[in-house]
N, C-alpha and C positions, 0 to 999 in steps of 0.2 A: 686161677695159680696151682699148684699140686702144690697141695702139703703134705701128703704123707710119701717115705724117703721113698718107696718102691716105687708110686706111681713117676714121681720124681727122674729118677732112675731111667725110667722108660722112656720118658722125656727126652732126657738127657743125651740114651743111646741113638734115639732118633738123629738128636740134632749133629751129633758128630758123623753118624752116617751120612748126612746130609751136606757134611764138608767144615764142622767145628771141629779147631785143634786144641781148644780150654776151654774149661766149664769156670764160670761164677756163679755163684749161688747164692743163696739168703734162707740159712738152716731155718726152718719155723716149728714152733710146740705146733702140739694137736688143734690148738684154738687161732690158728693160720698168723700168729703174731711172730716176725723176726726177734730171733734169737740167738745167745750166744751161750747159751747153758750146754754143759760139755757130752752129757747123754743123747743130748740133740743134733750137736753139732757132728758128733761122732756116730748116730746112726744114718745121718744124710750121706758123709763122708764113704761109708762102710758100702752103702748101697751102690752110690754114684761109682767107684772104684770097682764094685763086681761088676757092674754094667759097663761099664769103661775104660778096661783096665789099660792103662799107658796114657792115659789121659790128664794132663795136670790139672786139678780142682782146686780153685781159691773159692775164699769167705769172703759176706762184708763183715767189718766190725763195726759198721756203721752207730752213732750214737741212737738213733732210733730204738735198736734192741734192747739197750742197756743205758737211759740218760746219764745216769752217777758213773762218770769216769774211775773212781775206784771199786766200782761193782764189775765195771766192763774189764779193767786189768786184773779179777781175783777171777771171774769166770775162762779167760783166756789162759790164765798159768793153771788152771784144771784142766784145760779141755788134755784127754789123754789119745784121742786121734786127730791128730793134727794135719793140715792142709799143705796141700804143695805151697799155697803161697795166700795174701790176702791184703783186702782191698781198707786202706787208712784215708778216711779222710781229712786232709791237713786242714782244715780253718774247723772243724771240733774239736772240744775242749779234750784234751787228752792225746791228744793224735801223737806226741813227739814220745811218751810214754807207752803208747800202745806198738808203736813201731819197734821202737828199743825193746820189747818185750817180746815181739814177734821175732825179731832178729836172734835174742840168746836163744828163743825154742827153734832154731833153725827154718821160719818161717821166710819164703818169701815177701818181702813188700811191695804191696803194686799203692802209688804217690796217689790217691786219689785230690788232682786237681780242679776246681767247678768253678773258680772266678781270683781274681788279682791277688786278694790277700791273702790266698792259700799259697797261690803259685810265690811269691814275696817270700812268705813264711819257709816256705820247702828248699827254696833255692840258697835261704842261709843256716839251713840247719844240716849240722856236721851228721845225719843219716841218709842226708840225700846222696852219698856214695856208697850206702846199705842196702839202696831200693835194688827190686827185682825191674822194674820201670814204672813208668811217670804214665797215670792214667788222665788223659786230660777229657773231659767231660763239657762238652757247650749243655747249656740248658738250653730249655723248651723255649727257641727265639725265631724271629721273622727268617723264612731259607735265607733272605738280601744278606743279614747279617752273623750268619753262619762264620764267613771265609774268615772277615775281618775278626771276632771273636776269638774264633781259634788260632789267628796268626799272634794276637795278642797276648794268648796262654803260653804259646808254646815259644815266643819270642824271651818272656819272662822266666822262664823253667832252664831256659838258658842262660841265665845270666852268669856270668864265670865267679869261682870261688875267688879268694883273696890271693892264694899262692897260683905262681905259671900253674906248676904242676898238675893242679886241681884245674885250671883252664880245659885243658883236653876232656875232661870228665864230662861224659852224657850217656844218662841212664836213655834206654828205647823209651820210646814214645808210643802210647796207643791212643790215638782220636777215635772217639765216639758222640754220636749228640743222644739226644732226648725230645719224643714227642715230634715238633714241625724240625727240630734238626737234625732227627736220624739221619736219612740217606742224603739229603747233602753234605754231612759230614763224614758217610761211606766214602762216599766220592772225590771226598777230599783226602783223603785218609790214604787211599791210593795213589790219586795224585801224588801225595806227597810221601809217599813209600814208607808208609807209618802202619803198624797195625792196627786194626779197627775190629769192632765185637758187634752184635746185634743179638737182639732177644726179648722177650715181652716186656723184661723190666726197662725197657727203652721205647718201645713204640708197640702198641696194638696193631698197626697198618703197613698192609704191603707199599711197595709204590706206588700201584696205582687207585690206593686210600679204600684197596679190599680189605675188611679184616683178618688177619692171618689165624690159620687153625691152633700154629703155636709154634715153638720156637726151631724146629727144623724146617718148618713152611718158611718161615725169615732166612733163615740162613742159605737154604736153596737159594732162595729169592735175592739176597744179597749176591749169591756168584755171579747169578744169569744176570745180575743187573750191572754188577762191575764189568762183565765181559761184552756190553755191549758196549 
């Protein structure tokens, strides 16, 4: 996994050339650890935007990058180069506060839903009406259970609000999988008319089980796989 912004930018440009329309990245420090520190976020965003002009770029706000929620908020508040959107994992401590701060700063919110608890929590949040999209992630589960798990999470995030006007609201959904779930979820997303994503964060393997050379090869394989 690239840790240098210039190397990551080259890989991102290759992925866009292969067909990617949006980029989701995890800025890292020189030690290779995910970070929300403003100088590293800025370096990654600057490099990516120079290499992929016009392509929306999003970042993670995952708690693993800063387990202390107040510290996470302080770093996001200190960003001086803003991403187009940021993923907020709704099961994590401080998710509502992080999403609220992102909205206040004009950054799109991608609501990360991995589990039923998070889906219910998001469905009852007033911030659901501020989100760019809902990111449904099916964890590493056997292929035969992917469809039922994806359908369950999608049904939960479609749960209507309290008023009739809110019942009509539905944020766009992006469905993707992880490890064993990846390629099944990709097919499901296409069949259900949902956006999807693919990259080394999700899987290292192509549909035939061969290890991919990089993100661009996964993107190209996804386009081919869905065209069959």
